[in-house]
Phi, psi and omega in degrees: 000137181282140180305149180304148175294119192292151174207156172299148180291153177309319192282328175294316183300311180302315179295320179295308183301321175298335181278327182249008185303315183302319182293330178289342187263247188294336184257023183301324184290324174302316179305316181299319180291328176296313181300319179290321171308309178295325179304313189295322182288313187285337184247333189250328185250049183291331185280348187276148176254082185271161176294154185305127177290337176296340181268003174254124191297324182286327179291312182302320170298323173297316177299312181302316181287328189242316189267321179304313177295322176292326178278331177291323173303320179293316175294317176307315187289326180288325174299320175289333184270333178290154186292156179291164182301137173270101179264008187295331185257013182250134175287147169315134171099337180306134176287152176262122184254128174233138185237127186245108180267130179070048195292329184064212184270027178109023192294317180265331184291331174290318172283348172290314177302315177301314181298319178294317180298341180262350187289143184289340186259007186301320185299328181275340192221126172285167179251134174237124180242129173243124182249124176252125180197159187271345182271121180285335177289323181288326172297319173301320180287323183296322180293313180305310177303307188290326180296319180294314184292328172299325177286318175301322184274348181058041175246125187253007183254041178244138175232124173247135175230149183239132176235127182263124177194155178275115185296326181297340183253335181280130168248162174296337179285315180287336178297307187293316185299337176280002173096006183269147181302126179271016181101190359289146178259137171287336170213134164243131183239130171238100184250123177050045188229322186303314185295347179267357190255143180058034184290337182261009183286164181283334174224083183294334178289316181294322174303309183295323182295309182300329179295311176302320184291327177292316180286339166302343180284350178255357181279141174296153187294340175242034177260181181236131175254112177266125176235125179234128180233155180292152180289062171241131193303312184292322179288317186292318179302320172302322174292323178300315176297319169299323175300308181305317183291322180295320181284331176300318178281353180067028190265354183186172170236161175270115177294311179192151018269347193277147175259020182200165174250006178289177179300148184290127181288342178286001183255004189285321183254137182299334186253011177266169176181168189228130181206168183263153176211109190238133171292152180207167175253118184274157173301162185301331188277342179300303185308318179292333169292318184297319180297324187279329178266343185079028171260170168224113186249057186266356178224159176262112175248128179200169169234153188200158163224143170246110189255137181228163178251347186264004177082358183286148184227159190293324178216155167310134180266160176181165182298342181261356185258121183233150168255131187276127186241034164197171179281161178292142175249122179273104184259173180295105181074015179199152173245142182224155179207146176277128184233165190213132166195199184306329186276351180136205180227070187282168164265129189240126184239159168218119183286136183306322179298338184260013178288136178218170181314316189287345178234014185294333187300344176298332181300319184271001183285162192220151177304135176094346177293148179254121182229153175253131181235121181239159182061038172296148173239151176160166179260151174308147179289136169290151168321119177085004182245158180271141176281126182253119173250151181235153177261120181279176174308319188267007176285157178237153170225130184227122185283119185259331179196126181252159171260000000 
């Protein structure tokens, strides 16, 4: 059975609504203008180094109303996907430590608090969260929202701290010299931030890779480093390149989404890229904003990495195990999908006339699903051409993990 469609929890929705209710009323037109301005900045002015939009009250309200719910739901989906905290080596009372880099107004902290409240190990381990951002206004909003949610969840074993700092200048070493806890952290989250760093550097990819590598040094050996980025081709391709650099240097492995540690096949062609698209249920106030500004936020689109240092992966890997990296395409007499694993990024098709019970699961697959496909047939691709594999009548398709 496919997992339920994600949505923000009622308590997170309530806390957010209390914060933005005035903007949804008399100043709704101004709110819509702010959403459009942010969209322009996020999608068309990627190369600009603009002042923090979170320090502008109108833009901050637009972010809280429209973009924070969307991005918080993405973090929530990845918290559900990452492996549970390994408490085997922790004594009762030892805290779970989380570092939120580029925290903004609580984008990851709100779903984190919900995640902690539902954890089976919560009664034995308090939670310590450090949120780092350069915007004092964003940190103040994060504190206000998280305090409300902590009270609503009735969890008294949570400590949250804020650190104002410029991530381009901050290192784990300078962070510790300032008196902050240097780890190890069970979870480190970098959400919608990496693409905004080092834009004017001579080699942005090298700087981004070195940044992640430095902070991996304070990740617990059984911890998870979550990187979340918007589904924009230049930003996502940069994330693919950072991934390749980290794997080349041997500092981590990818837990998900990748099913291999080879060079990313989406980088072979200059116009290619790989991202997620997941259906969700938005809060009630999102559709009216969509109608006013002409957007449609009926899916969560993003790119991401869950990185580990202990070699753990989301499923056992193998040449027959693929992640689907596109939606199914219904062609004349055949369905096709792009798939990715250690063998590359082939296109896989199954002709309608060859549908059998053993391969019928192909019909219900979705972008992001992990499937085992056996007995595929096809020839090696010629130079400059895409490899096409086909599922024969005797082939099998088995869904290992759905999104």
